[in-house]
C-alpha positions as CSV (number, residue, x, y, z in Angstrom):
1,M,-2.7,18.7,-13.8
2,G,-5.4,16.1,-14.4
3,F,-6.7,14.1,-17.4
4,T,-10.2,13.3,-18.5
5,S,-10.7,10.4,-20.9
6,G,-12.8,11.1,-24.0
7,I,-14.3,7.7,-23.8
8,E,-17.9,7.5,-22.6
9,Y,-18.4,5.4,-19.5
10,N,-20.6,2.3,-20.0
11,P,-21.8,0.7,-16.7
12,A,-23.0,-2.5,-18.4
13,R,-21.0,-5.6,-17.5
14,I,-20.3,-8.3,-20.1
15,H,-19.7,-11.1,-17.5
16,A,-16.3,-12.1,-18.9
17,A,-12.7,-11.9,-17.7
18,A,-9.4,-12.5,-19.4
19,I,-6.2,-13.8,-17.7
20,Y,-3.1,-13.0,-19.6
21,C,0.6,-12.0,-19.4
22,S,1.4,-8.5,-18.3
23,D,4.0,-8.0,-21.1
24,G,3.2,-4.5,-22.4
25,R,4.4,-5.4,-25.9
26,V,1.3,-7.5,-26.5
27,G,-1.3,-5.7,-24.3
28,E,-2.9,-3.9,-27.3
29,H,-2.9,-7.1,-29.3
30,F,-4.7,-8.9,-26.4
31,D,-7.3,-6.0,-26.2
32,D,-7.8,-6.1,-30.0
33,F,-8.3,-9.9,-30.0
34,L,-10.7,-9.9,-27.0
35,Q,-12.7,-6.9,-28.0
36,N,-12.8,-7.4,-31.8
37,G,-11.9,-11.1,-32.3
38,L,-14.1,-12.4,-29.5
39,G,-16.6,-9.5,-29.1
40,L,-15.8,-8.8,-25.5
41,P,-15.8,-5.1,-24.9
42,R,-15.0,-4.0,-21.3
43,Y,-13.9,-7.5,-20.2
44,D,-12.4,-7.8,-16.7
45,R,-8.6,-8.0,-16.8
46,V,-6.3,-10.2,-14.7
47,A,-2.7,-9.5,-15.9
48,L,0.5,-10.8,-14.4
49,P,3.8,-12.3,-15.6
50,G,3.0,-15.6,-17.4
51,G,-0.7,-15.0,-17.1
52,P,-2.5,-18.3,-16.8
53,A,0.8,-20.1,-16.1
54,C,0.3,-19.4,-12.4
55,L,-2.8,-21.7,-12.5
56,A,-1.0,-24.7,-13.9
57,G,0.6,-26.0,-10.7
58,H,4.1,-24.6,-11.0
59,Q,5.8,-24.3,-7.6
60,Q,7.5,-21.1,-8.7
61,A,4.1,-19.4,-9.0
62,H,2.4,-20.7,-5.9
63,L,1.9,-17.2,-4.3
64,E,0.5,-15.8,-7.6
65,E,-1.9,-18.8,-7.9
66,Q,-3.6,-18.0,-4.6
67,G,-3.9,-14.3,-5.5
68,V,-5.4,-15.0,-8.9
69,V,-7.8,-17.6,-7.4
70,D,-9.0,-15.0,-4.8
71,E,-9.5,-12.4,-7.6
72,L,-11.4,-14.9,-9.8
73,K,-13.7,-15.9,-7.0
74,F,-14.4,-12.2,-6.3
75,L,-15.1,-11.5,-10.0
76,V,-17.4,-14.5,-10.3
77,E,-19.3,-13.4,-7.3
78,V,-19.4,-9.6,-7.6
79,H,-19.3,-9.2,-11.4
80,S,-21.3,-12.4,-12.2
81,L,-18.7,-13.8,-14.5
82,S,-19.9,-16.6,-16.8
83,R,-16.8,-16.7,-19.2
84,V,-13.0,-16.7,-18.7
85,V,-10.5,-16.4,-21.5
86,L,-6.9,-17.6,-20.9
87,I,-4.1,-16.3,-23.1
88,A,-0.4,-17.4,-23.3
89,H,2.1,-15.9,-25.7
90,D,5.2,-17.2,-27.4
91,A,8.7,-16.3,-26.0
92,C,7.1,-15.5,-22.6
93,A,9.8,-14.4,-20.1
94,F,8.0,-16.2,-17.2
95,Y,8.7,-19.5,-19.0
96,T,12.2,-18.7,-20.2
97,N,13.4,-17.0,-17.0
98,R,11.4,-18.4,-14.1
99,L,11.0,-21.9,-15.4
100,S,14.2,-22.0,-17.5
101,L,12.5,-23.5,-20.6
102,T,13.7,-23.2,-24.2
103,P,12.1,-24.1,-27.5
104,P,10.6,-26.5,-28.5
105,R,9.7,-27.5,-24.9
106,L,8.6,-23.9,-24.2
107,E,5.5,-23.9,-26.4
108,L,4.6,-27.4,-25.5
109,M,4.6,-26.5,-21.8
110,Q,2.6,-23.4,-22.4
111,R,-0.1,-25.2,-24.3
112,A,-0.2,-27.9,-21.7
113,D,-0.4,-25.2,-19.0
114,L,-3.4,-23.6,-20.7
115,V,-5.2,-26.9,-20.5
116,R,-4.3,-27.4,-16.9
117,A,-5.2,-23.8,-16.0
118,A,-8.6,-24.1,-17.7
119,A,-9.4,-27.2,-15.7
120,F,-8.2,-25.5,-12.5
121,V,-10.4,-22.4,-13.2
122,H,-13.4,-24.7,-13.7
123,R,-12.6,-26.5,-10.5
124,V,-12.3,-23.3,-8.3
125,T,-15.1,-21.2,-10.0
126,G,-17.6,-23.8,-11.2
127,L,-17.7,-22.0,-14.6
128,D,-18.1,-24.0,-17.7
129,R,-17.2,-21.4,-20.3
130,I,-13.4,-21.3,-20.2
131,E,-11.4,-20.7,-23.4
132,A,-7.7,-20.9,-24.0
133,Y,-5.6,-19.3,-26.7
134,F,-2.0,-19.2,-27.7
135,A,-0.6,-15.9,-29.2
136,R,2.4,-15.9,-31.5
137,R,4.3,-13.4,-33.5
138,T,3.8,-14.0,-37.2
139,E,5.3,-11.6,-39.8
140,G,5.3,-8.6,-37.4
141,K,1.8,-9.3,-36.2
142,I,0.2,-11.4,-33.4
143,S,-1.9,-14.3,-34.3
144,F,-4.2,-16.1,-31.8
145,E,-4.8,-19.9,-32.0
146,R,-7.4,-21.7,-30.0
147,V,-6.1,-24.4,-27.6
148,E,-8.7,-27.0,-26.8
149,A,-9.0,-27.3,-23.1
């Protein structure tokens, strides 16, 4: 048994990618923000636990860092990226489990990591348009706040 999507295929690239956490509870919120909040339909996706945390210099994510760097370089070259969006979210298990952080240090580290990750992405890709956002649960919804990188 197969499945055919009812969504029309659009071959046009928008030259943007997003790096975010693979937590399925916030995936639709990330899509909504990127597509409707930032106007980025069909953006290229790089999703992994902790998202951009792997680009902030944590030893616990060294292997992931190299993989994401390789993917970014590929996307910049082959998909002609000109924009990268980084998203971290509150209560991320990467930070609580792998890095053993708890509030309030947790969010402070995530925000600092977004700044470090943005600088790292710029360094390895040469791109200037790199944006960072922090997503938090607010009254049963997810709100996105810009983090100046």
